[in-house]
TORKE-311097 format. One record per residue: x, z, y of N, C-alpha, C in turn; residue number from 1. Coordinates in steps of 0.001 Angstrom, whole numbers, plus 500000, padded with zeros to 6 digits. Atoms other than C-alpha are relative to their C-alpha. Layout:
TORKE-311097
{rec {X, Z, Y}, {X, Z, Y}, {X, Z, Y}, NUM}
...
END
This chain:
TORKE-311097
{rec {498644, 499938, 499380}, {029139, 963803, 725660}, {500317, 501113, 498997}, 1}
{rec {499253, 499039, 500835}, {031754, 965614, 723226}, {500142, 500581, 500676}, 2}
{rec {499615, 498785, 499807}, {032940, 968625, 723677}, {501256, 500190, 499362}, 3}
{rec {498329, 499258, 500485}, {036854, 969341, 723919}, {499688, 501140, 499469}, 4}
{rec {499043, 498659, 501067}, {038581, 971846, 721228}, {500816, 500664, 500749}, 5}
{rec {498160, 499605, 499561}, {040574, 973624, 723486}, {501091, 500942, 499171}, 6}
{rec {499427, 499297, 500823}, {041325, 975816, 720691}, {500588, 499469, 498550}, 7}
{rec {498877, 501044, 501294}, {042004, 972979, 718184}, {501085, 499728, 500682}, 8}
{rec {498922, 500608, 499328}, {044371, 971509, 720797}, {500772, 500592, 500181}, 9}
{rec {498608, 499142, 499419}, {046202, 974689, 721337}, {500969, 500567, 498429}, 10}
{rec {499380, 499573, 501799}, {046190, 975249, 717611}, {501297, 499388, 499465}, 11}
{rec {498856, 501334, 500448}, {047834, 971590, 717146}, {501276, 499794, 500468}, 12}
{rec {498617, 500214, 499100}, {050160, 972045, 719738}, {500974, 501165, 499333}, 13}
{rec {498988, 498937, 500422}, {051573, 975618, 718447}, {500934, 499472, 498922}, 14}
{rec {499379, 500380, 501107}, {051850, 973943, 714958}, {500553, 498851, 499880}, 15}
{rec {498651, 501140, 500111}, {054140, 971264, 715963}, {501158, 500203, 500901}, 16}
{rec {498996, 499530, 499822}, {056037, 973415, 718098}, {500566, 500864, 499299}, 17}
{rec {499407, 499243, 500702}, {056541, 975709, 715436}, {500359, 499215, 498857}, 18}
{rec {499875, 500663, 500869}, {056991, 972948, 713220}, {501418, 499420, 500161}, 19}
{rec {498765, 500810, 499745}, {059497, 970532, 715236}, {500955, 500663, 500863}, 20}
{rec {498385, 499190, 498873}, {060964, 972996, 718048}, {501576, 500362, 499360}, 21}
{rec {498366, 499712, 500050}, {063485, 974678, 716502}, {501533, 499069, 498916}, 22}
{rec {499275, 501628, 500179}, {064543, 971511, 714415}, {500827, 499444, 501031}, 23}
{rec {499849, 501198, 498988}, {064452, 969282, 717770}, {501325, 501224, 500340}, 24}
{rec {498659, 499173, 499724}, {066698, 972334, 719467}, {500994, 499749, 499342}, 25}
{rec {498480, 500614, 501311}, {068986, 972403, 716283}, {500675, 498902, 500248}, 26}
{rec {498747, 501236, 499896}, {069699, 969225, 716693}, {500527, 499730, 501062}, 27}
{rec {499404, 500258, 499400}, {070104, 968862, 719917}, {501302, 501591, 500909}, 28}
{rec {498752, 499534, 500037}, {072618, 971877, 719704}, {501091, 499738, 499359}, 29}
{rec {499087, 500590, 501276}, {074412, 970251, 716867}, {501062, 498669, 501043}, 30}
{rec {499577, 500987, 499182}, {074604, 967235, 719166}, {501465, 501172, 501511}, 31}
{rec {499628, 498647, 499268}, {075923, 969866, 721687}, {501441, 499922, 499516}, 32}
{rec {498509, 499467, 500415}, {078604, 971468, 719808}, {500937, 498909, 499613}, 33}
{rec {499082, 501313, 500550}, {079535, 967918, 718046}, {500939, 499187, 501290}, 34}
{rec {499615, 500979, 498676}, {080207, 966394, 721747}, {501361, 500856, 500412}, 35}
{rec {498073, 499304, 499974}, {083006, 969740, 722020}, {500748, 499878, 499430}, 36}
{rec {499305, 499996, 501083}, {084195, 969498, 718839}, {500793, 498735, 500558}, 37}
{rec {499394, 501449, 499728}, {084788, 965448, 719343}, {500839, 500006, 501089}, 38}
{rec {499217, 499238, 499181}, {086833, 966923, 722456}, {500853, 500105, 499540}, 39}
{rec {498945, 499032, 500381}, {088872, 969184, 721261}, {500461, 499256, 499005}, 40}
{rec {498792, 500453, 501631}, {090103, 967186, 717708}, {500531, 498589, 501200}, 41}
{rec {499075, 500519, 499094}, {090874, 964272, 720576}, {501138, 500599, 500416}, 42}
{rec {499116, 499203, 499260}, {092926, 966500, 722448}, {501162, 500609, 498972}, 43}
{rec {499270, 499563, 500980}, {094496, 968558, 719398}, {500472, 498641, 499132}, 44}
{rec {499271, 500807, 501035}, {095186, 965539, 717468}, {501053, 498748, 501153}, 45}
{rec {498622, 500334, 498791}, {096958, 963710, 720787}, {500875, 500996, 499877}, 46}
{rec {499064, 499211, 500242}, {099111, 966911, 720806}, {501049, 500550, 498872}, 47}
{rec {499039, 500450, 500865}, {100033, 966599, 717635}, {500740, 498912, 499287}, 48}
{rec {499455, 501123, 499791}, {100906, 963017, 717427}, {501375, 500046, 500792}, 49}
{rec {499445, 500514, 498929}, {102599, 963670, 720686}, {501243, 500589, 499518}, 50}
{rec {499294, 498867, 500298}, {104577, 966754, 719131}, {501103, 498837, 498532}, 51}
{rec {499299, 500643, 501029}, {105574, 964669, 715723}, {500673, 498777, 500671}, 52}
{rec {499152, 501114, 499555}, {106918, 961974, 717892}, {499478, 498810, 499431}, 53}
{rec {500017, 501410, 500758}, {104987, 959202, 716331}, {499794, 499078, 501422}, 54}
{rec {500015, 500991, 499043}, {104523, 955536, 718258}, {498694, 500634, 501026}, 55}
{rec {501226, 500200, 498490}, {103103, 955981, 721987}, {498922, 499334, 500030}, 56}
{rec {500582, 501228, 499698}, {101343, 952982, 721391}, {498613, 500583, 498675}, 57}
{rec {500854, 500153, 501215}, {099445, 954366, 718251}, {499604, 501612, 500411}, 58}
{rec {500718, 499066, 499942}, {098607, 957990, 719000}, {499049, 500147, 501133}, 59}
{rec {500916, 499795, 499316}, {096012, 957568, 722102}, {498643, 498668, 499069}, 60}
{rec {500559, 500905, 501019}, {094701, 954632, 719417}, {498883, 500871, 499073}, 61}
{rec {499584, 498593, 501231}, {094392, 957674, 716537}, {498737, 500574, 500558}, 62}
{rec {500897, 498776, 499533}, {093040, 960381, 719100}, {498059, 499330, 500431}, 63}
{rec {501347, 500946, 499430}, {089808, 958022, 720476}, {499685, 499937, 498536}, 64}
{rec {500997, 500069, 501224}, {088739, 956953, 716774}, {499637, 501528, 499571}, 65}
{rec {500368, 498564, 500306}, {089060, 960889, 715958}, {498864, 500217, 500588}, 66}
{rec {501360, 499436, 499512}, {086719, 961336, 718768}, {498798, 499573, 500071}, 67}
{rec {501039, 500426, 500325}, {084459, 958883, 717747}, {499317, 500282, 498326}, 68}
{rec {499786, 499545, 501152}, {084607, 960141, 714286}, {498820, 500905, 499722}, 69}
{rec {500210, 498670, 499980}, {083835, 963439, 715119}, {498562, 499796, 500349}, 70}
{rec {501407, 500418, 499620}, {080909, 962490, 717132}, {498719, 499723, 499070}, 71}
{rec {500328, 500166, 500739}, {079548, 960490, 714901}, {499116, 500335, 498603}, 72}
{rec {500338, 499207, 501146}, {079030, 962652, 711850}, {499121, 501217, 500803}, 73}
{rec {500664, 499232, 499504}, {077400, 965132, 714802}, {498309, 499632, 500124}, 74}
{rec {501894, 500921, 499771}, {074239, 962752, 715393}, {499579, 499873, 498505}, 75}
{rec {500756, 500280, 501160}, {073957, 962079, 711497}, {499629, 501335, 499436}, 76}
{rec {500288, 498977, 500408}, {073947, 965964, 711124}, {498885, 500503, 500978}, 77}
{rec {501103, 499910, 499171}, {071270, 966216, 713379}, {499217, 499466, 500121}, 78}
{rec {500808, 500514, 500509}, {069299, 963452, 712323}, {499445, 500861, 498698}, 79}
{rec {500442, 499236, 501556}, {069688, 965483, 708832}, {498649, 500981, 500425}, 80}
{rec {500452, 498447, 499938}, {068544, 968770, 710538}, {498432, 498881, 500599}, 81}
{rec {501317, 500329, 499557}, {065169, 966750, 711778}, {499543, 499458, 499116}, 82}
{rec {500723, 500459, 501084}, {064230, 966017, 708531}, {500007, 498100, 499670}, 83}
{rec {499412, 501176, 499725}, {065603, 962296, 708020}, {500389, 499857, 498651}, 84}
{rec {499684, 499720, 501484}, {065853, 962060, 704197}, {500954, 498828, 499971}, 85}
{rec {498882, 500713, 499895}, {068981, 960435, 703112}, {499786, 498126, 499870}, 86}
{rec {500276, 500903, 499950}, {067778, 956867, 702215}, {499617, 499086, 501277}, 87}
{rec {500688, 500179, 498971}, {065582, 956535, 705525}, {501214, 500016, 501063}, 88}
{rec {498465, 499960, 498883}, {068869, 957578, 707328}, {500684, 498890, 499568}, 89}
{rec {499133, 501147, 499645}, {070927, 954868, 706038}, {499473, 498668, 500125}, 90}
{rec {500936, 500856, 499266}, {068204, 952162, 706680}, {499661, 500331, 501747}, 91}
{rec {499864, 500339, 498603}, {067803, 953464, 710331}, {501572, 500475, 500443}, 92}
{rec {498701, 500231, 499541}, {071471, 953515, 710734}, {500525, 498357, 499595}, 93}
{rec {499512, 502064, 500232}, {071642, 949587, 708864}, {499195, 499754, 501284}, 94}
{rec {500914, 500468, 499236}, {068847, 949025, 711189}, {500644, 500151, 501959}, 95}
{rec {499317, 499411, 499045}, {070664, 950702, 714321}, {501192, 499410, 500095}, 96}
{rec {498346, 500248, 499391}, {074118, 949546, 713990}, {499549, 498191, 499811}, 97}
{rec {500111, 501991, 500312}, {072475, 945251, 713237}, {500086, 500410, 501754}, 98}
{rec {500254, 500328, 498807}, {070911, 946367, 716619}, {501023, 500199, 501522}, 99}
{rec {499081, 500433, 499148}, {073715, 947456, 718514}, {501150, 498965, 499706}, 100}
{rec {499527, 501862, 500687}, {076008, 944794, 716883}, {499360, 498932, 500992}, 101}
{rec {499645, 501380, 499233}, {074434, 942157, 718714}, {499102, 500181, 501472}, 102}
{rec {500060, 499405, 498116}, {073732, 943976, 721992}, {501147, 500220, 500264}, 103}
{rec {499031, 499483, 498986}, {077222, 944949, 722534}, {501221, 499253, 499215}, 104}
{rec {498226, 500935, 500588}, {079506, 941983, 720889}, {500981, 500725, 500359}, 105}
{rec {498827, 500070, 498891}, {081629, 942283, 723155}, {500944, 501352, 499424}, 106}
{rec {499294, 499156, 499973}, {082163, 945780, 722739}, {501134, 500659, 498200}, 107}
{rec {499439, 499877, 501387}, {082954, 945378, 718887}, {501241, 499258, 499733}, 108}
{rec {499068, 500572, 499714}, {084894, 942982, 719564}, {501171, 500272, 500904}, 109}
{rec {498769, 498775, 499677}, {087225, 945307, 721558}, {500685, 500724, 499454}, 110}
{rec {499452, 499148, 500825}, {087559, 947296, 719047}, {500873, 499878, 498874}, 111}
{rec {499126, 501283, 500905}, {088512, 944293, 716599}, {501275, 499970, 500550}, 112}
{rec {499397, 500339, 499225}, {090892, 943529, 719124}, {500996, 501040, 500131}, 113}
{rec {499337, 499195, 500217}, {092400, 946605, 719263}, {500629, 500755, 498952}, 114}
{rec {499235, 500160, 501022}, {093281, 946858, 716083}, {500724, 499199, 499456}, 115}
{rec {499101, 501267, 500130}, {094542, 943653, 715741}, {501432, 500210, 501332}, 116}
{rec {498616, 500336, 499425}, {096890, 944438, 718668}, {501102, 501315, 499592}, 117}
{rec {498799, 498829, 500861}, {098172, 947745, 716919}, {500874, 499475, 498832}, 118}
{rec {499673, 501222, 500788}, {098761, 945441, 714230}, {501130, 499234, 499872}, 119}
{rec {498918, 500448, 499884}, {100359, 943374, 715249}, {501465, 500202, 501053}, 120}
{rec {498278, 499485, 498631}, {102530, 945024, 718112}, {500374, 499424, 500531}, 121}
{rec {499303, 501022, 499149}, {102941, 942207, 720680}, {500589, 501040, 500777}, 122}
{rec {499034, 499036, 498605}, {104131, 945267, 722995}, {499375, 501482, 499522}, 123}
{rec {500436, 498594, 500167}, {104154, 948767, 722805}, {500087, 500907, 501558}, 124}
{rec {500236, 498912, 498578}, {103103, 951834, 725832}, {501791, 499608, 500540}, 125}
{rec {498890, 500247, 499355}, {106275, 951302, 728507}, {500478, 499140, 499745}, 126}
{rec {499306, 500930, 499836}, {107104, 947965, 728282}, {499272, 499401, 501449}, 127}
{rec {501037, 500551, 499188}, {106221, 945631, 730862}, {499636, 498722, 499313}, 128}
{rec {500897, 501689, 500833}, {104045, 942195, 730116}, {499569, 499554, 501002}, 129}
{rec {501027, 501124, 499216}, {102251, 939723, 731623}, {498516, 499816, 498871}, 130}
{rec {501289, 500793, 500271}, {098885, 939059, 730400}, {498993, 499583, 500803}, 131}
{rec {500980, 501183, 499693}, {096754, 936112, 731247}, {500263, 499868, 501485}, 132}
{rec {499128, 499832, 498596}, {098805, 936304, 734712}, {499318, 501611, 501394}, 133}
{rec {500100, 498749, 498760}, {097956, 940149, 735318}, {501666, 500386, 499467}, 134}
{rec {498807, 498866, 499913}, {101811, 941908, 735371}, {499920, 501638, 499855}, 135}
{rec {499910, 498714, 499699}, {102174, 945487, 734641}, {500578, 500629, 498567}, 136}
{rec {499877, 499219, 501332}, {103439, 948176, 732551}, {499576, 500753, 499267}, 137}
{rec {501022, 499753, 500709}, {101497, 949653, 729380}, {500282, 501029, 500043}, 138}
{rec {499833, 498736, 500282}, {100324, 952433, 729759}, {499534, 500726, 499018}, 139}
{rec {501058, 499241, 501541}, {097964, 953029, 726726}, {499381, 498673, 499175}, 140}
{rec {500986, 501017, 501010}, {095904, 951314, 723992}, {499100, 500990, 499531}, 141}
{rec {500987, 498842, 500605}, {092672, 952958, 723345}, {498694, 499281, 498850}, 142}
{rec {501297, 500431, 501249}, {089592, 952124, 720944}, {499871, 498696, 501076}, 143}
{rec {500383, 500866, 498897}, {088318, 949622, 724081}, {500671, 499567, 500624}, 144}
{rec {499080, 500418, 498727}, {090611, 949079, 726678}, {501568, 500775, 499727}, 145}
{rec {498577, 500234, 499489}, {094566, 948300, 727497}, {500016, 500443, 501325}, 146}
{rec {499754, 499651, 498766}, {095880, 949939, 730513}, {501354, 499308, 500651}, 147}
{rec {498600, 500804, 499591}, {098579, 948521, 732910}, {499983, 500405, 501206}, 148}
{rec {499117, 499550, 499153}, {100648, 949737, 735043}, {500545, 498822, 501063}, 149}
{rec {499241, 500668, 499918}, {101543, 947326, 738181}, {500802, 500122, 500281}, 150}
{rec {499037, 499390, 499649}, {104556, 947819, 740035}, {499387, 500753, 500895}, 151}
{rec {500359, 499703, 498744}, {103104, 948522, 743358}, {498842, 501392, 499192}, 152}
{rec {500526, 498712, 500460}, {101525, 951733, 741433}, {498035, 499738, 499533}, 153}
{rec {501504, 500104, 499894}, {097521, 949986, 740964}, {499727, 499838, 498600}, 154}
{rec {500221, 499917, 501569}, {096157, 950982, 737224}, {498814, 498908, 499837}, 155}
{rec {500876, 501399, 500203}, {094602, 948046, 735435}, {499470, 500220, 498962}, 156}
{rec {500723, 499912, 501759}, {092139, 948481, 732275}, {499180, 498900, 499841}, 157}
{rec {499639, 501114, 500786}, {092031, 945393, 730760}, {499151, 500656, 497983}, 158}
{rec {500490, 500075, 501938}, {089328, 945089, 727124}, {500673, 499546, 499466}, 159}
{rec {499077, 500959, 501267}, {090855, 944428, 724311}, {499965, 499079, 499899}, 160}
{rec {500646, 501097, 500092}, {088902, 941720, 723717}, {500826, 498746, 500983}, 161}
{rec {499116, 500614, 499105}, {090523, 940152, 726772}, {501460, 499665, 499766}, 162}
{rec {498381, 499897, 500363}, {094133, 941184, 726246}, {500466, 498991, 498576}, 163}
{rec {499276, 500871, 501193}, {094581, 939530, 722595}, {499227, 498602, 499881}, 164}
{rec {500484, 501832, 499623}, {092413, 936116, 723750}, {500947, 499500, 500938}, 165}
{rec {498778, 501019, 498922}, {095347, 935836, 726345}, {501187, 499660, 499482}, 166}
{rec {498379, 499485, 500457}, {098800, 934962, 726316}, {500501, 500911, 500394}, 167}
{rec {499392, 498955, 499805}, {100938, 937321, 726127}, {501423, 500012, 499944}, 168}
{rec {498199, 500161, 499655}, {104925, 937835, 727898}, {500197, 501086, 499615}, 169}
{rec {499315, 498853, 500369}, {106733, 940354, 726921}, {501570, 500204, 500344}, 170}
{rec {498591, 499927, 499688}, {109655, 941008, 728987}, {501107, 500886, 499342}, 171}
{rec {499074, 498784, 500503}, {110946, 944496, 727587}, {500053, 499367, 497982}, 172}
{rec {500588, 500366, 501257}, {110423, 942868, 723983}, {501825, 500023, 499940}, 173}
{rec {498552, 500366, 500174}, {114549, 941789, 723893}, {501100, 500434, 500943}, 174}
{rec {498813, 498698, 499433}, {117528, 943922, 724772}, {500515, 499179, 501372}, 175}
{rec {499094, 500524, 498662}, {119007, 940859, 727430}, {498911, 499341, 500908}, 176}
{rec {500506, 500366, 499767}, {117464, 939094, 729537}, {500902, 498558, 500705}, 177}
{rec {498766, 500924, 499244}, {118871, 935332, 731616}, {498676, 500577, 501462}, 178}
{rec {501112, 499779, 498586}, {118328, 935528, 735346}, {499812, 498333, 500795}, 179}
{rec {500444, 500978, 500348}, {117122, 932161, 736594}, {499960, 500296, 501525}, 180}
{rec {500016, 499670, 498984}, {118789, 931357, 740199}, {499907, 498523, 500219}, 181}
{rec {499617, 501889, 499881}, {118872, 927796, 741981}, {500504, 500142, 501866}, 182}
{rec {499050, 499982, 498812}, {121509, 927883, 745081}, {499960, 498108, 500637}, 183}
{rec {499858, 501544, 499385}, {121424, 924940, 747730}, {501065, 500223, 500520}, 184}
{rec {498465, 499712, 498421}, {124997, 923977, 749804}, {499369, 498305, 500281}, 185}
{rec {499915, 501618, 498703}, {125422, 920937, 751947}, {500413, 498980, 499269}, 186}
{rec {499623, 501274, 500747}, {125812, 917637, 750524}, {501508, 499520, 500532}, 187}
{rec {498727, 500025, 500279}, {129279, 917807, 752055}, {501044, 500923, 499879}, 188}
{rec {499222, 499361, 500452}, {130371, 920522, 750151}, {501120, 499533, 499007}, 189}
{rec {499558, 500496, 501220}, {132781, 920167, 747413}, {499307, 501177, 499044}, 190}
{rec {500794, 498741, 500897}, {130835, 921517, 744580}, {501094, 499832, 499210}, 191}
{rec {499299, 499338, 501206}, {133668, 922080, 742097}, {500390, 500972, 500677}, 192}
{rec {498994, 498553, 499805}, {134894, 924304, 744726}, {498609, 501292, 500408}, 193}
{rec {501428, 499112, 500124}, {131101, 925744, 745141}, {499685, 500956, 498526}, 194}
{rec {499960, 499083, 501519}, {130920, 926441, 741478}, {500920, 500714, 500183}, 195}
{rec {498901, 499333, 500058}, {134328, 927485, 741704}, {499057, 501623, 500013}, 196}
{rec {500331, 498836, 499710}, {132834, 930525, 743980}, {499047, 501262, 499302}, 197}
{rec {501267, 499842, 500590}, {129720, 931135, 742432}, {500253, 500930, 498160}, 198}
{rec {499536, 498541, 501580}, {131532, 932095, 738675}, {500912, 500769, 500607}, 199}
{rec {499470, 498809, 499892}, {133834, 934184, 740659}, {499473, 500787, 500604}, 200}
{rec {500417, 499175, 499630}, {131391, 935998, 742169}, {499447, 501141, 498873}, 201}
{rec {500485, 499249, 501587}, {129488, 936351, 738429}, {501159, 500709, 499042}, 202}
{rec {498331, 499883, 500554}, {133280, 936831, 736698}, {499670, 501873, 500318}, 203}
{rec {498772, 498980, 499619}, {133965, 939820, 739119}, {498498, 501465, 499758}, 204}
{rec {500942, 498672, 499647}, {129885, 941658, 738708}, {500140, 500175, 498304}, 205}
{rec {500125, 499054, 501535}, {130388, 944273, 735246}, {498767, 499549, 498969}, 206}
{rec {501243, 500209, 500449}, {126821, 943798, 734603}, {499850, 498131, 499349}, 207}
{rec {501041, 501835, 500994}, {126362, 939994, 733660}, {501217, 500052, 498370}, 208}
{rec {499611, 499901, 501105}, {127191, 939552, 730039}, {501222, 498930, 500052}, 209}
{rec {498710, 501157, 500390}, {130186, 937452, 728630}, {499539, 499217, 498762}, 210}
{rec {500249, 500838, 500731}, {128289, 935941, 725796}, {497953, 500423, 499848}, 211}
{rec {499853, 500680, 500223}, {126001, 934849, 725912}, {500701, 499060, 501440}, 212}
{rec {499187, 500130, 499118}, {128194, 932978, 728663}, {498990, 499355, 501343}, 213}
{rec {500599, 500420, 498489}, {126827, 932044, 732508}, {500329, 498781, 499586}, 214}
{rec {499855, 501376, 499945}, {126177, 928646, 733127}, {499733, 499520, 501970}, 215}
{rec {500014, 500844, 498959}, {126716, 926962, 736809}, {500232, 498817, 499804}, 216}
{rec {499937, 501902, 500300}, {125846, 923090, 736925}, {498834, 499720, 501010}, 217}
{rec {501297, 500649, 498930}, {124070, 921119, 739496}, {499053, 499040, 499049}, 218}
{rec {502000, 499912, 499620}, {120589, 920764, 739320}, {499044, 498874, 500134}, 219}
{rec {500986, 501122, 499359}, {119332, 918333, 741059}, {500361, 499611, 501455}, 220}
{rec {499651, 500367, 499075}, {119930, 916138, 744286}, {498840, 499921, 501409}, 221}
{rec {501154, 499806, 499212}, {117482, 917494, 746889}, {499833, 499385, 500858}, 222}
{rec {500363, 500707, 498937}, {116062, 916024, 750067}, {500997, 500830, 500805}, 223}
{rec {499395, 499597, 498726}, {118208, 918426, 752314}, {501620, 501153, 499494}, 224}
{rec {498763, 499402, 500460}, {120799, 919702, 749502}, {500201, 499727, 499034}, 225}
{rec {499898, 499608, 501445}, {122728, 919918, 746343}, {499280, 500988, 499163}, 226}
{rec {500682, 499024, 500362}, {120836, 922560, 744071}, {500591, 499894, 498618}, 227}
{rec {499483, 498940, 500665}, {122924, 924816, 741643}, {499350, 501044, 499379}, 228}
{rec {500886, 499138, 500986}, {121589, 926068, 738813}, {500942, 501691, 499333}, 229}
{rec {499005, 499550, 500246}, {123264, 929198, 738411}, {499138, 501289, 498632}, 230}
{rec {500528, 499070, 500754}, {122516, 931289, 734828}, {500782, 500876, 499042}, 231}
{rec {499628, 498501, 500864}, {123760, 934477, 734021}, {499100, 501201, 499090}, 232}
{rec {501139, 498721, 500398}, {122846, 936989, 731334}, {500602, 501191, 500199}, 233}
{rec {499623, 498232, 499969}, {122470, 940851, 731634}, {498686, 500622, 499183}, 234}
{rec {500877, 499160, 500750}, {120875, 943508, 729943}, {498173, 500469, 500282}, 235}
{rec {501619, 499945, 499667}, {117035, 943929, 730192}, {499690, 500918, 501454}, 236}
{rec {500634, 499236, 499140}, {116871, 946946, 732504}, {500564, 499885, 500831}, 237}
{rec {499004, 500266, 498429}, {119167, 945496, 735004}, {499732, 499005, 500965}, 238}
{rec {500718, 501559, 499535}, {117476, 942303, 735290}, {499721, 499762, 501453}, 239}
{rec {500246, 500371, 498836}, {116063, 942818, 738645}, {501525, 500533, 501153}, 240}
{rec {499187, 499740, 499047}, {119001, 944632, 740321}, {501419, 498869, 499966}, 241}
{rec {498870, 500797, 499888}, {121392, 941868, 738913}, {499502, 498680, 501034}, 242}
{rec {500626, 501204, 499241}, {119235, 939422, 740513}, {499847, 499893, 501913}, 243}
{rec {500250, 499624, 498450}, {118929, 940643, 743836}, {501895, 500091, 500613}, 244}
{rec {498638, 499531, 500062}, {122992, 941818, 743737}, {500410, 498746, 500343}, 245}
{rec {499507, 500966, 499817}, {123844, 938617, 742807}, {499540, 498990, 501080}, 246}
{rec {501019, 500925, 499367}, {121742, 936434, 744871}, {500395, 500345, 501639}, 247}
{rec {499534, 499942, 498652}, {123432, 938039, 748299}, {501053, 499637, 499799}, 248}
{rec {499022, 500636, 499771}, {126736, 937770, 747111}, {500384, 498676, 499799}, 249}
{rec {499691, 501046, 500144}, {126720, 934630, 746269}, {499661, 499126, 501716}, 250}
{rec {500122, 500590, 498775}, {125397, 933505, 750170}, {501341, 500303, 500315}, 251}
{rec {499054, 499831, 499818}, {128000, 935812, 751222}, {501459, 498899, 499828}, 252}
{rec {499177, 501108, 500185}, {130708, 934077, 749515}, {500524, 498890, 500497}, 253}
{rec {500001, 501400, 499932}, {129695, 930447, 749952}, {500390, 500091, 501564}, 254}
{rec {499234, 499517, 498722}, {129941, 931364, 753491}, {500929, 500109, 500654}, 255}
{rec {498609, 499189, 500066}, {132732, 933077, 753445}, {500956, 499024, 499891}, 256}
{rec {498658, 500752, 500628}, {134711, 930241, 751909}, {499569, 498566, 500721}, 257}
{rec {500176, 501436, 498897}, {133034, 927263, 754476}, {499340, 499235, 499592}, 258}
{rec {501288, 501018, 500597}, {130288, 926413, 752479}, {498838, 499920, 500466}, 259}
{rec {500819, 499681, 499244}, {127128, 925981, 753833}, {498953, 499571, 499105}, 260}
{rec {501976, 499834, 501078}, {123369, 926498, 752470}, {499147, 499893, 500926}, 261}
{rec {500612, 501152, 498836}, {121590, 924007, 754692}, {498332, 500260, 499796}, 262}
{rec {501245, 499518, 499939}, {117967, 924881, 755777}, {498848, 498220, 499518}, 263}
{rec {500424, 501289, 500053}, {115127, 922160, 754872}, {500022, 499047, 501756}, 264}
{rec {499919, 500481, 498968}, {116102, 919489, 757785}, {499615, 498596, 500029}, 265}
{rec {499749, 501656, 499877}, {115278, 915657, 758417}, {500245, 499864, 501566}, 266}
{rec {498637, 500440, 498928}, {117709, 912908, 760656}, {498357, 499248, 500127}, 267}
{rec {500950, 501023, 499322}, {115070, 910648, 763035}, {501058, 499407, 500152}, 268}
{rec {499460, 501051, 499059}, {116846, 907587, 764067}, {499420, 499062, 500732}, 269}
{rec {500897, 500705, 499584}, {115553, 905677, 766602}, {500857, 499010, 500825}, 270}
{rec {499144, 501831, 499948}, {116353, 901984, 766893}, {499048, 499192, 501493}, 271}
{rec {500648, 500599, 498445}, {115604, 900676, 770511}, {499717, 498268, 499784}, 272}
{rec {500389, 501649, 500557}, {113757, 897195, 769829}, {500541, 499300, 501424}, 273}
{rec {499370, 501229, 499723}, {115370, 893992, 771979}, {498625, 499511, 501034}, 274}
{rec {501058, 500675, 498901}, {113379, 892826, 775060}, {499683, 498435, 499587}, 275}
{rec {500169, 500659, 500548}, {111914, 889671, 774346}, {499948, 498972, 501122}, 276}
{rec {499558, 501097, 498749}, {113181, 886816, 776297}, {498765, 498673, 500381}, 277}
{rec {501220, 500514, 499099}, {110700, 885223, 778587}, {500145, 498121, 499744}, 278}
END
């Protein structure tokens, strides 16, 4: 039966702790300090960029990038403190990068998509957009995600790869917008009169732009009404207020001047069959 030499085991453990203990503790300390420094660098750079009036779209991305760079250097310093040689470290980083790249393809795609969003600028912070059917005001573009706030103040966080791969509608890119309304009047109404009333409503609103000129035209003969298309132009920031006010004023003026806005209806004709002669 082999006798366990506890003294030798104790000596080996002591040597191991003596040799690697300070290195491990030092590496952990470097990572902790690096984590704190990364947070400070992100916050500090963000404050500097905000004071320098840098584009609000670019500032969050650069501050996030600074955070991860400082954190990466901290990890490298910790690995070197553990005694890893430069060549070994490079080979290790290459293997780790390959493994991470294969495991986190989506994350790498998010970073690349974020860079594309910043390079081509389909939208900026503060603009109202629609991305793949989701609408909201852009709150920020970070290294991995884009944040939107909806009109009812719900925050939506989308991966950058999903944003870049979707159809993007930017409602705030241009200074003016066209309001598209469909107004129905009765078949018995005078269409020229109805058009003139609507044109008067548009002319009386100072927010409706003269150029491009508003359009009022017969659009279609529907089942229960003759539909008129009404297309005034206004400034981008006044779009919804103009839309709501024009809709109300058109209804009020049409009814005040004898026109009718019909609701869907059907006419039923009853035909009495003649009795058969015996």
